[in-house]
C-alpha positions as CSV (number, residue, x, y, z in Angstrom):
1,X,55.7,114.7,103.9
2,X,57.6,117.8,105.0
3,X,60.2,116.1,106.6
4,X,60.8,113.7,103.5
5,X,61.0,117.0,101.3
6,X,63.2,118.1,103.7
7,X,65.8,115.1,103.2
8,X,65.2,115.1,99.7
9,X,66.7,118.9,99.4
10,X,69.5,118.0,101.8
11,X,70.7,115.2,99.5
12,X,70.7,117.0,96.6
13,X,72.7,119.9,98.4
14,X,75.1,116.9,99.0
15,X,75.2,116.1,95.1
16,X,76.0,119.5,94.5
17,X,78.5,119.9,96.9
18,X,80.4,116.3,95.9
19,X,80.1,118.5,92.4
20,X,82.0,121.2,93.9
21,X,84.6,119.1,95.7
22,X,85.7,117.7,92.0
23,X,85.5,121.4,91.0
24,X,88.2,122.7,93.5
25,X,91.1,122.8,91.0
26,X,88.7,125.7,89.1
27,X,88.8,127.6,92.4
28,X,92.5,127.2,93.2
29,X,91.4,124.9,96.5
30,X,92.5,121.6,95.5
31,X,95.2,120.0,97.5
32,X,97.8,120.2,94.3
33,X,97.5,123.6,93.9
34,X,100.6,125.4,94.5
35,X,102.4,128.9,93.2
36,X,103.4,128.5,89.8
37,X,105.7,130.8,88.5
38,X,105.7,132.8,91.8
39,X,101.9,133.2,91.3
40,X,99.4,132.0,93.7
41,X,96.2,131.2,93.3
42,X,93.9,133.7,92.8
43,X,92.6,134.2,96.9
44,X,89.2,135.3,95.8
45,X,88.0,133.1,93.9
46,X,89.4,130.5,96.5
47,X,87.4,132.0,99.4
48,X,84.6,131.8,97.2
49,X,84.8,128.1,97.3
50,X,85.5,128.1,100.6
51,X,82.4,130.3,101.5
52,X,80.2,128.1,99.0
53,X,80.9,125.1,100.2
54,X,81.0,125.7,104.2
55,X,77.2,127.5,103.4
56,X,76.4,124.3,101.5
57,X,76.9,122.4,105.1
58,X,75.4,124.7,107.2
59,X,72.4,124.7,104.5
60,X,72.2,120.5,104.9
61,X,72.3,121.0,109.2
62,X,69.6,123.3,108.8
63,X,67.4,121.7,106.4
64,X,68.0,117.6,107.3
65,X,65.4,116.9,109.9
66,X,67.7,115.1,112.0
67,X,71.5,115.7,110.9
68,X,73.5,114.4,113.9
69,X,71.3,111.2,114.0
70,X,71.3,110.3,110.1
71,X,73.9,112.2,108.7
72,X,76.8,111.8,111.2
73,X,77.2,115.4,111.3
74,X,78.2,115.6,115.2
75,X,81.5,115.3,116.8
76,X,81.0,112.2,118.4
77,X,81.9,112.9,122.0
78,X,84.9,112.1,123.8
79,X,86.0,108.7,121.9
80,X,85.4,111.0,118.6
81,X,88.4,113.2,120.2
82,X,90.3,110.5,121.7
83,X,90.2,108.4,118.5
84,X,91.1,111.7,116.2
85,X,94.1,112.1,118.1
86,X,95.0,108.6,117.7
87,X,94.6,109.1,113.9
88,X,96.5,112.2,113.8
89,X,99.4,110.7,115.4
90,X,98.9,108.0,112.8
91,X,98.7,110.4,109.8
92,X,101.5,112.2,110.9
93,X,103.6,109.1,111.4
94,X,102.5,108.3,107.6
95,X,103.4,111.6,106.4
96,X,107.1,111.1,107.5
97,X,107.3,108.3,106.3
98,X,106.5,109.8,102.2
99,X,108.6,112.3,102.9
100,X,111.8,109.9,103.9
101,X,110.7,107.7,101.0
102,X,110.8,110.5,98.5
103,X,113.6,112.9,99.5
104,X,115.3,110.8,102.3
105,X,114.8,114.0,104.9
106,X,112.2,116.0,106.0
107,X,111.4,118.6,103.5
108,X,110.7,122.0,105.3
109,X,108.2,124.1,103.0
110,X,109.6,127.8,102.2
111,X,107.9,130.0,105.2
112,X,106.0,132.3,102.6
113,X,103.4,129.4,101.7
114,X,102.5,128.4,105.1
115,X,99.6,130.4,106.1
116,X,97.6,129.7,102.7
117,X,98.7,126.3,102.7
118,X,97.8,125.7,106.4
119,X,94.1,127.3,105.6
120,X,93.6,125.6,102.6
121,X,94.5,121.8,103.9
122,X,92.2,122.5,107.2
123,X,89.1,123.7,105.6
124,X,89.1,121.4,102.8
125,X,89.2,118.4,105.6
126,X,86.2,120.3,107.4
127,X,84.4,120.1,104.0
128,X,85.5,116.5,103.2
129,X,84.6,115.0,106.3
130,X,81.5,116.9,106.7
131,X,80.0,116.2,103.2
132,X,81.5,112.5,102.4
133,X,82.3,111.2,106.0
134,X,79.0,112.8,107.2
135,X,76.4,113.3,104.7
136,X,76.9,111.0,101.8
137,X,77.9,107.8,103.9
138,X,74.9,109.0,106.1
139,X,72.5,109.2,103.3
140,X,74.1,105.5,102.0
141,X,73.7,103.7,105.3
142,X,69.9,105.0,106.0
143,X,69.0,104.2,102.1
144,X,70.1,100.6,103.2
145,X,73.4,100.3,101.9
146,X,75.3,97.9,103.9
147,X,77.7,99.9,106.3
148,X,81.1,98.3,104.8
149,X,79.9,99.2,101.5
150,X,78.6,102.5,102.2
151,X,82.8,103.3,103.6
152,X,84.0,101.9,100.4
153,X,81.4,103.7,97.7
154,X,81.7,107.3,99.9
155,X,86.1,106.6,99.8
156,X,85.9,105.6,96.0
157,X,83.5,108.9,95.6
158,X,85.7,111.3,97.6
159,X,88.7,110.0,95.9
160,X,87.5,110.3,92.2
161,X,86.4,114.2,93.7
162,X,90.2,115.2,94.6
163,X,91.2,114.2,90.9
164,X,94.2,112.6,92.5
165,X,94.4,110.1,90.9
166,X,94.4,111.8,87.3
167,X,97.4,111.1,84.7
168,X,100.9,112.7,86.3
169,X,99.8,113.2,89.8
170,X,101.8,111.2,92.7
171,X,100.5,107.9,93.4
172,X,101.2,108.0,96.9
173,X,98.9,110.9,97.5
174,X,96.1,109.0,95.6
175,X,96.7,106.3,97.9
176,X,96.4,108.2,101.0
177,X,93.4,109.6,100.1
178,X,91.8,106.3,99.8
179,X,93.1,105.5,102.9
180,X,91.7,109.0,104.4
181,X,88.5,108.0,103.1
182,X,88.4,104.7,104.4
183,X,89.8,105.3,108.0
184,X,87.4,108.7,108.0
185,X,84.6,106.6,107.1
186,X,85.0,103.8,110.0
187,X,85.9,106.0,112.4
188,X,82.6,107.9,111.7
189,X,80.7,104.5,112.0
190,X,82.5,103.6,115.2
191,X,82.1,106.8,116.9
192,X,78.7,108.3,115.3
193,X,80.5,111.5,114.4
194,X,82.7,112.8,112.4
195,X,85.4,114.6,114.9
196,X,87.8,111.9,114.7
197,X,87.8,111.4,110.9
198,X,88.7,115.6,110.7
199,X,91.2,115.3,113.6
200,X,92.8,112.8,111.7
201,X,92.6,114.1,108.2
202,X,93.8,117.6,109.2
203,X,96.5,116.6,110.8
204,X,97.9,114.4,108.1
205,X,97.5,117.0,105.1
206,X,98.9,119.6,107.4
207,X,102.0,117.1,107.9
208,X,102.0,116.2,104.7
209,X,102.9,119.9,103.8
210,X,105.3,120.6,106.6
211,X,107.5,116.9,105.9
212,X,107.5,117.7,102.0
213,X,107.4,121.2,101.5
214,X,104.1,120.2,99.0
215,X,100.4,121.2,100.2
216,X,99.6,117.8,98.7
217,X,101.6,117.0,95.3
218,X,104.9,116.2,95.8
219,X,107.2,117.0,92.6
220,X,108.4,114.3,90.2
221,X,112.0,112.6,91.3
222,X,114.9,115.3,90.3
223,X,112.9,118.1,89.4
224,X,112.9,119.7,93.3
225,X,115.1,123.3,93.5
226,X,118.2,121.1,95.6
227,X,118.2,118.6,93.5
228,X,119.1,120.4,90.3
229,X,121.3,122.2,91.8
230,X,123.0,119.1,93.5
231,X,122.9,118.0,89.8
232,X,124.8,121.1,88.3
233,X,127.5,120.9,91.2
234,X,131.0,119.8,90.4
235,X,131.6,116.3,91.9
236,X,133.8,115.6,94.8
237,X,137.2,115.6,94.3
238,X,136.3,118.4,91.0
239,X,137.4,122.2,90.8
240,X,135.9,124.7,88.3
241,X,138.3,126.4,85.7
242,X,137.4,129.6,84.2
243,X,133.6,130.9,84.3
244,X,130.4,129.1,85.5
245,X,129.2,128.5,82.2
246,X,132.7,126.9,81.0
247,X,133.1,122.8,80.8
248,X,134.7,121.4,84.2
249,X,137.7,119.9,84.3
250,X,139.6,117.5,87.0
């Protein structure tokens, strides 16, 4: 009876954490949250989201009677680490490909963005893998759901919770979130832990930031600073006469 009660409480906490992930935008912790008008998201609200989320994961570890066995909340051994490095390499390569398709070059971010963006990518990756590839996937499997359907269900839930598929957002990032959910779910079942999915997810997200200059939402085509400046510049062979606001003439 006690074990059943602890399991139900842990399941309830898992659902709360899924809802907390869906509200990450309110706390400035979503992948697409970037400085607007030079003002970064509130540090206190972001740290509060980190604290509540990670505290919830720790609570599940202590409350559930067998979190390592049933919820995959364990590393997964050497196989998990090795597979994690493979997934990290694939994710980094995919990030470079996405940057090349969007910009035709690797677009390094501004140095001032590094600390908050990298920390956010790493912490959210840890939270996501513990909640979705760990607890949620585990509850689905022990609840009798076919493992393949369980992987699909948690990946779909994760992609919806990130809100990356909302209108106006970059579709490639939404597809990337689906891929992270599916591959991470498979890796968790294969290794019995979440170490591989954490490594793959974290490195992929950081690589997207380092290659596109954005934490998770590349700007629409033609709106980047260098693209706007390129349009304003006089074409090759033209020369500017008079002031900068004057018409250009050949």
